[in-house]
N, CA, C and O atoms as CSV, one atom per row, in Angstrom:
chain,resi,resn,atom,element,x,y,z
A,1,MET,N,N,9.422,2.467,18.958
A,1,MET,CA,C,9.304,1.694,17.741
A,1,MET,C,C,8.097,2.216,16.967
A,1,MET,O,O,7.883,3.427,16.927
A,2,GLY,N,N,7.336,1.376,16.377
A,2,GLY,CA,C,6.197,1.778,15.574
A,2,GLY,C,C,5.928,0.736,14.517
A,2,GLY,O,O,6.243,-0.443,14.683
A,3,TYR,N,N,5.345,1.187,13.437
A,3,TYR,CA,C,5.048,0.285,12.330
A,3,TYR,C,C,6.131,0.390,11.273
A,3,TYR,O,O,6.661,1.472,11.019
A,4,GLU,N,N,6.455,-0.736,10.659
A,4,GLU,CA,C,7.423,-0.755,9.558
A,4,GLU,C,C,6.792,-1.489,8.387
A,4,GLU,O,O,6.218,-2.567,8.542
A,5,TYR,N,N,6.910,-0.884,7.214
A,5,TYR,CA,C,6.384,-1.488,5.997
A,5,TYR,C,C,7.483,-1.522,4.947
A,5,TYR,O,O,8.204,-0.543,4.751
A,6,THR,N,N,7.602,-2.656,4.278
A,6,THR,CA,C,8.503,-2.762,3.148
A,6,THR,C,C,7.678,-2.608,1.888
A,6,THR,O,O,6.724,-3.353,1.666
A,7,LEU,N,N,8.044,-1.645,1.067
A,7,LEU,CA,C,7.391,-1.432,-0.205
A,7,LEU,C,C,8.269,-2.095,-1.255
A,7,LEU,O,O,9.301,-1.560,-1.659
A,8,LYS,N,N,7.836,-3.271,-1.685
A,8,LYS,CA,C,8.653,-4.086,-2.583
A,8,LYS,C,C,8.264,-3.852,-4.037
A,8,LYS,O,O,7.091,-3.697,-4.376
A,9,VAL,N,N,9.283,-3.831,-4.877
A,9,VAL,CA,C,9.073,-3.710,-6.310
A,9,VAL,C,C,9.590,-4.979,-6.984
A,9,VAL,O,O,10.465,-5.652,-6.439
A,10,PRO,N,N,9.056,-5.318,-8.171
A,10,PRO,CA,C,9.539,-6.511,-8.874
A,10,PRO,C,C,11.035,-6.424,-9.180
A,10,PRO,O,O,11.594,-5.333,-9.296
A,11,ASN,N,N,11.663,-7.572,-9.307
A,11,ASN,CA,C,13.114,-7.658,-9.536
A,11,ASN,C,C,13.604,-6.763,-10.667
A,11,ASN,O,O,14.657,-6.137,-10.547
A,12,GLU,N,N,12.864,-6.696,-11.751
A,12,GLU,CA,C,13.338,-5.946,-12.918
A,12,GLU,C,C,13.396,-4.434,-12.679
A,12,GLU,O,O,14.007,-3.717,-13.471
A,13,PHE,N,N,12.775,-3.935,-11.606
A,13,PHE,CA,C,12.783,-2.506,-11.301
A,13,PHE,C,C,13.707,-2.151,-10.140
A,13,PHE,O,O,13.923,-0.970,-9.870
A,14,ARG,N,N,14.246,-3.131,-9.462
A,14,ARG,CA,C,15.009,-2.884,-8.237
A,14,ARG,C,C,16.277,-2.079,-8.475
A,14,ARG,O,O,16.600,-1.207,-7.669
A,15,ASP,N,N,16.997,-2.340,-9.539
A,15,ASP,CA,C,18.222,-1.577,-9.810
A,15,ASP,C,C,17.908,-0.105,-10.048
A,15,ASP,O,O,18.617,0.772,-9.555
A,16,THR,N,N,16.848,0.164,-10.800
A,16,THR,CA,C,16.466,1.550,-11.081
A,16,THR,C,C,16.036,2.264,-9.814
A,16,THR,O,O,16.427,3.408,-9.582
A,17,VAL,N,N,15.234,1.599,-8.991
A,17,VAL,CA,C,14.796,2.200,-7.728
A,17,VAL,C,C,16.002,2.476,-6.839
A,17,VAL,O,O,16.101,3.550,-6.247
A,18,ALA,N,N,16.916,1.522,-6.740
A,18,ALA,CA,C,18.102,1.693,-5.907
A,18,ALA,C,C,18.959,2.859,-6.404
A,18,ALA,O,O,19.511,3.616,-5.605
A,19,GLU,N,N,19.064,2.994,-7.710
A,19,GLU,CA,C,19.871,4.064,-8.303
A,19,GLU,C,C,19.326,5.450,-7.964
A,19,GLU,O,O,20.094,6.393,-7.775
A,20,HIS,N,N,18.012,5.568,-7.889
A,20,HIS,CA,C,17.372,6.867,-7.665
A,20,HIS,C,C,16.856,7.057,-6.243
A,20,HIS,O,O,16.228,8.074,-5.950
A,21,ALA,N,N,17.109,6.102,-5.359
A,21,ALA,CA,C,16.514,6.124,-4.016
A,21,ALA,C,C,16.886,7.356,-3.197
A,21,ALA,O,O,16.009,7.953,-2.572
A,22,ASP,N,N,18.145,7.752,-3.180
A,22,ASP,CA,C,18.549,8.905,-2.358
A,22,ASP,C,C,17.810,10.171,-2.782
A,22,ASP,O,O,17.299,10.910,-1.941
A,23,ALA,N,N,17.760,10.413,-4.074
A,23,ALA,CA,C,17.048,11.594,-4.575
A,23,ALA,C,C,15.558,11.472,-4.299
A,23,ALA,O,O,14.902,12.456,-3.957
A,24,GLY,N,N,15.029,10.274,-4.445
A,24,GLY,CA,C,13.606,10.059,-4.196
A,24,GLY,C,C,13.230,10.282,-2.750
A,24,GLY,O,O,12.195,10.882,-2.459
A,25,ILE,N,N,14.058,9.806,-1.846
A,25,ILE,CA,C,13.782,9.996,-0.422
A,25,ILE,C,C,13.819,11.488,-0.081
A,25,ILE,O,O,13.006,11.963,0.712
A,26,SER,N,N,14.742,12.213,-0.666
A,26,SER,CA,C,14.789,13.673,-0.460
A,26,SER,C,C,13.509,14.330,-0.954
A,26,SER,O,O,12.973,15.219,-0.292
A,27,GLN,N,N,13.013,13.900,-2.114
A,27,GLN,CA,C,11.780,14.457,-2.671
A,27,GLN,C,C,10.583,14.157,-1.773
A,27,GLN,O,O,9.700,14.999,-1.608
A,28,ILE,N,N,10.556,12.979,-1.204
A,28,ILE,CA,C,9.445,12.589,-0.325
A,28,ILE,C,C,9.341,13.545,0.855
A,28,ILE,O,O,8.236,13.900,1.267
A,29,PHE,N,N,10.477,13.965,1.402
A,29,PHE,CA,C,10.487,14.829,2.581
A,29,PHE,C,C,10.517,16.317,2.260
A,29,PHE,O,O,10.437,17.141,3.171
A,30,GLU,N,N,10.632,16.680,0.975
A,30,GLU,CA,C,10.794,18.072,0.565
A,30,GLU,C,C,9.775,19.023,1.166
A,30,GLU,O,O,10.154,20.055,1.720
A,31,ARG,N,N,8.514,18.708,1.072
A,31,ARG,CA,C,7.471,19.636,1.518
A,31,ARG,C,C,6.869,19.270,2.866
A,31,ARG,O,O,5.846,19.828,3.263
A,32,LEU,N,N,7.490,18.347,3.562
A,32,LEU,CA,C,7.048,18.027,4.920
A,32,LEU,C,C,7.759,18.954,5.904
A,32,LEU,O,O,8.815,19.497,5.580
A,33,PRO,N,N,7.206,19.143,7.086
A,33,PRO,CA,C,7.881,19.977,8.081
A,33,PRO,C,C,9.289,19.465,8.390
A,33,PRO,O,O,9.587,18.285,8.202
A,34,ALA,N,N,10.132,20.348,8.856
A,34,ALA,CA,C,11.539,20.007,9.121
A,34,ALA,C,C,11.705,18.881,10.126
A,34,ALA,O,O,12.702,18.161,10.088
A,35,ASP,N,N,10.740,18.720,11.023
A,35,ASP,CA,C,10.855,17.657,12.022
A,35,ASP,C,C,10.284,16.319,11.553
A,35,ASP,O,O,10.170,15.388,12.350
A,36,ALA,N,N,9.929,16.210,10.290
A,36,ALA,CA,C,9.356,14.969,9.759
A,36,ALA,C,C,10.216,13.734,10.051
A,36,ALA,O,O,9.658,12.694,10.402
A,37,PRO,N,N,11.546,13.796,9.922
A,37,PRO,CA,C,12.353,12.610,10.228
A,37,PRO,C,C,12.242,12.128,11.675
A,37,PRO,O,O,12.636,11.003,11.982
A,38,ASN,N,N,11.710,12.967,12.563
A,38,ASN,CA,C,11.472,12.525,13.936
A,38,ASN,C,C,10.232,11.635,14.032
A,38,ASN,O,O,10.054,10.913,15.013
A,39,HIS,N,N,9.381,11.691,13.014
A,39,HIS,CA,C,8.101,10.989,13.043
A,39,HIS,C,C,8.013,9.815,12.071
A,39,HIS,O,O,7.260,8.868,12.297
A,40,VAL,N,N,8.777,9.882,11.005
A,40,VAL,CA,C,8.715,8.845,9.973
A,40,VAL,C,C,10.063,8.782,9.266
A,40,VAL,O,O,10.742,9.798,9.117
A,41,SER,N,N,10.446,7.589,8.834
A,41,SER,CA,C,11.694,7.460,8.086
A,41,SER,C,C,11.474,6.572,6.865
A,41,SER,O,O,10.636,5.671,6.868
A,42,VAL,N,N,12.246,6.852,5.832
A,42,VAL,CA,C,12.212,6.068,4.598
A,42,VAL,C,C,13.647,5.684,4.290
A,42,VAL,O,O,14.535,6.535,4.260
A,43,THR,N,N,13.871,4.388,4.059
A,43,THR,CA,C,15.209,3.868,3.839
A,43,THR,C,C,15.207,2.933,2.637
A,43,THR,O,O,14.267,2.163,2.442
A,44,ALA,N,N,16.262,3.004,1.833
A,44,ALA,CA,C,16.401,2.072,0.715
A,44,ALA,C,C,16.789,0.695,1.247
A,44,ALA,O,O,17.663,0.572,2.104
A,45,VAL,N,N,16.131,-0.330,0.731
A,45,VAL,CA,C,16.443,-1.729,1.036
A,45,VAL,C,C,16.511,-2.473,-0.290
A,45,VAL,O,O,16.002,-1.971,-1.292
A,46,PRO,N,N,17.121,-3.648,-0.329
A,46,PRO,CA,C,17.255,-4.358,-1.604
A,46,PRO,C,C,15.938,-4.596,-2.346
A,46,PRO,O,O,15.916,-4.609,-3.577
A,47,GLU,N,N,14.844,-4.782,-1.609
A,47,GLU,CA,C,13.554,-5.064,-2.235
A,47,GLU,C,C,12.839,-3.817,-2.742
A,47,GLU,O,O,11.929,-3.922,-3.564
A,48,GLY,N,N,13.237,-2.635,-2.263
A,48,GLY,CA,C,12.564,-1.387,-2.620
A,48,GLY,C,C,12.844,-0.333,-1.568
A,48,GLY,O,O,13.970,0.151,-1.453
A,49,LEU,N,N,11.811,0.031,-0.790
A,49,LEU,CA,C,11.974,1.016,0.269
A,49,LEU,C,C,11.301,0.520,1.546
A,49,LEU,O,O,10.299,-0.194,1.502
A,50,LEU,N,N,11.866,0.907,2.671
A,50,LEU,CA,C,11.316,0.588,3.983
A,50,LEU,C,C,10.847,1.899,4.596
A,50,LEU,O,O,11.603,2.869,4.666
A,51,ILE,N,N,9.594,1.920,5.040
A,51,ILE,CA,C,9.068,3.119,5.690
A,51,ILE,C,C,8.711,2.756,7.124
A,51,ILE,O,O,8.058,1.744,7.376
A,52,CYS,N,N,9.147,3.593,8.060
A,52,CYS,CA,C,8.913,3.367,9.485
A,52,CYS,C,C,8.106,4.534,10.053
A,52,CYS,O,O,8.511,5.693,9.959
A,53,ASP,N,N,6.975,4.207,10.633
A,53,ASP,CA,C,6.119,5.189,11.290
A,53,ASP,C,C,6.418,5.095,12.780
A,53,ASP,O,O,6.193,4.051,13.392
A,54,HIS,N,N,6.918,6.167,13.363
A,54,HIS,CA,C,7.318,6.160,14.766
A,54,HIS,C,C,6.155,6.418,15.721
A,54,HIS,O,O,6.351,6.581,16.926
A,55,LEU,N,N,4.931,6.454,15.161
A,55,LEU,CA,C,3.691,6.606,15.932
A,55,LEU,C,C,3.597,7.915,16.705
A,55,LEU,O,O,2.915,7.982,17.728
A,56,SER,N,N,4.264,8.938,16.235
A,56,SER,CA,C,4.224,10.207,16.945
A,56,SER,C,C,3.466,11.291,16.177
A,56,SER,O,O,3.155,12.340,16.740
A,57,HIS,N,N,3.168,11.053,14.911
A,57,HIS,CA,C,2.434,12.034,14.106
A,57,HIS,C,C,1.778,11.297,12.949
A,57,HIS,O,O,2.375,11.144,11.884
A,58,GLU,N,N,0.537,10.835,13.162
A,58,GLU,CA,C,-0.134,9.967,12.197
A,58,GLU,C,C,-0.290,10.588,10.819
A,58,GLU,O,O,-0.043,9.924,9.812
A,59,SER,N,N,-0.694,11.846,10.760
A,59,SER,CA,C,-0.944,12.435,9.450
A,59,SER,C,C,0.350,12.617,8.660
A,59,SER,O,O,0.347,12.472,7.438
A,60,MET,N,N,1.446,12.930,9.328
A,60,MET,CA,C,2.719,13.085,8.638
A,60,MET,C,C,3.179,11.740,8.079
A,60,MET,O,O,3.690,11.673,6.961
A,61,ALA,N,N,3.001,10.682,8.844
A,61,ALA,CA,C,3.370,9.355,8.376
A,61,ALA,C,C,2.513,8.947,7.184
A,61,ALA,O,O,3.011,8.329,6.243
A,62,ALA,N,N,1.243,9.284,7.220
A,62,ALA,CA,C,0.348,8.950,6.109
A,62,ALA,C,C,0.762,9.673,4.833
A,62,ALA,O,O,0.762,9.083,3.752
A,63,VAL,N,N,1.111,10.943,4.957
A,63,VAL,CA,C,1.559,11.712,3.787
A,63,VAL,C,C,2.864,11.134,3.257
A,63,VAL,O,O,3.033,11.000,2.046
A,64,ALA,N,N,3.774,10.794,4.138
A,64,ALA,CA,C,5.054,10.207,3.706
A,64,ALA,C,C,4.821,8.874,2.994
A,64,ALA,O,O,5.463,8.599,1.980
A,65,LEU,N,N,3.921,8.049,3.506
A,65,LEU,CA,C,3.617,6.772,2.858
A,65,LEU,C,C,3.031,7.006,1.473
A,65,LEU,O,O,3.432,6.351,0.511
A,66,LYS,N,N,2.099,7.920,1.366
A,66,LYS,CA,C,1.491,8.240,0.070
A,66,LYS,C,C,2.548,8.714,-0.925
A,66,LYS,O,O,2.584,8.256,-2.067
A,67,ARG,N,N,3.404,9.630,-0.487
A,67,ARG,CA,C,4.451,10.155,-1.382
A,67,ARG,C,C,5.460,9.071,-1.764
A,67,ARG,O,O,5.966,9.061,-2.887
A,68,THR,N,N,5.749,8.168,-0.844
A,68,THR,CA,C,6.676,7.077,-1.137
A,68,THR,C,C,6.093,6.169,-2.212
A,68,THR,O,O,6.795,5.780,-3.146
A,69,ILE,N,N,4.829,5.833,-2.088
A,69,ILE,CA,C,4.173,4.996,-3.100
A,69,ILE,C,C,4.136,5.715,-4.442
A,69,ILE,O,O,4.430,5.115,-5.476
A,70,GLN,N,N,3.776,6.995,-4.434
A,70,GLN,CA,C,3.747,7.763,-5.688
A,70,GLN,C,C,5.121,7.807,-6.343
A,70,GLN,O,O,5.238,7.670,-7.560
A,71,TRP,N,N,6.160,7.999,-5.536
A,71,TRP,CA,C,7.508,8.048,-6.102
A,71,TRP,C,C,7.883,6.696,-6.705
A,71,TRP,O,O,8.427,6.639,-7.807
A,72,LEU,N,N,7.598,5.616,-5.994
A,72,LEU,CA,C,7.927,4.282,-6.511
A,72,LEU,C,C,7.201,3.977,-7.814
A,72,LEU,O,O,7.748,3.298,-8.683
A,73,LEU,N,N,5.975,4.472,-7.958
A,73,LEU,CA,C,5.207,4.213,-9.181
A,73,LEU,C,C,5.815,4.889,-10.411
A,73,LEU,O,O,5.437,4.570,-11.538
A,74,ARG,N,N,6.734,5.801,-10.212
A,74,ARG,CA,C,7.455,6.385,-11.357
A,74,ARG,C,C,8.371,5.356,-12.004
A,74,ARG,O,O,8.644,5.431,-13.203
A,75,TYR,N,N,8.843,4.405,-11.223
A,75,TYR,CA,C,9.843,3.457,-11.694
A,75,TYR,C,C,9.349,2.021,-11.771
A,75,TYR,O,O,9.972,1.195,-12.438
A,76,ALA,N,N,8.260,1.708,-11.116
A,76,ALA,CA,C,7.779,0.323,-11.073
A,76,ALA,C,C,6.285,0.298,-11.360
A,76,ALA,O,O,5.552,1.201,-10.957
A,77,THR,N,N,5.845,-0.727,-12.050
A,77,THR,CA,C,4.430,-0.853,-12.387
A,77,THR,C,C,3.645,-1.582,-11.306
A,77,THR,O,O,2.416,-1.641,-11.354
A,78,GLU,N,N,4.350,-2.128,-10.344
A,78,GLU,CA,C,3.708,-2.895,-9.284
A,78,GLU,C,C,4.475,-2.693,-7.975
A,78,GLU,O,O,5.706,-2.684,-7.954
A,79,ILE,N,N,3.723,-2.534,-6.890
A,79,ILE,CA,C,4.316,-2.389,-5.578
A,79,ILE,C,C,3.571,-3.320,-4.625
A,79,ILE,O,O,2.341,-3.377,-4.638
A,80,THR,N,N,4.310,-4.036,-3.814
A,80,THR,CA,C,3.726,-4.866,-2.788
A,80,THR,C,C,4.111,-4.274,-1.438
A,80,THR,O,O,5.287,-4.033,-1.167
A,81,VAL,N,N,3.111,-4.044,-0.599
A,81,VAL,CA,C,3.364,-3.499,0.731
A,81,VAL,C,C,3.242,-4.635,1.735
A,81,VAL,O,O,2.207,-5.295,1.825
A,82,GLU,N,N,4.316,-4.852,2.487
A,82,GLU,CA,C,4.317,-5.905,3.499
A,82,GLU,C,C,4.760,-5.323,4.832
A,82,GLU,O,O,5.640,-4.465,4.889
A,83,GLU,N,N,4.139,-5.800,5.895
A,83,GLU,CA,C,4.575,-5.399,7.222
A,83,GLU,C,C,5.953,-6.003,7.464
A,83,GLU,O,O,6.162,-7.197,7.249
A,84,ALA,N,N,6.887,-5.173,7.911
A,84,ALA,CA,C,8.256,-5.657,8.118
A,84,ALA,C,C,8.413,-6.233,9.514
A,84,ALA,O,O,9.497,-6.691,9.875
């Protein structure tokens, strides 16, 4: 297991985030090593995105979290991070 965080966006941005989520998740992992999905995962959820740190590579998870937040800020002016 590991840590799970839900990155929530306000209701008015959820449709836009959901529409672009697949492409955004691909962008988040673009420049990470090929084994990144073994260490961290990002999934679209109704509230925004869910990021799971599998506790096997701390720095990779940190970079993925940073990139996920940066990507979400393209579409939403506010993000709330909650432990899932």
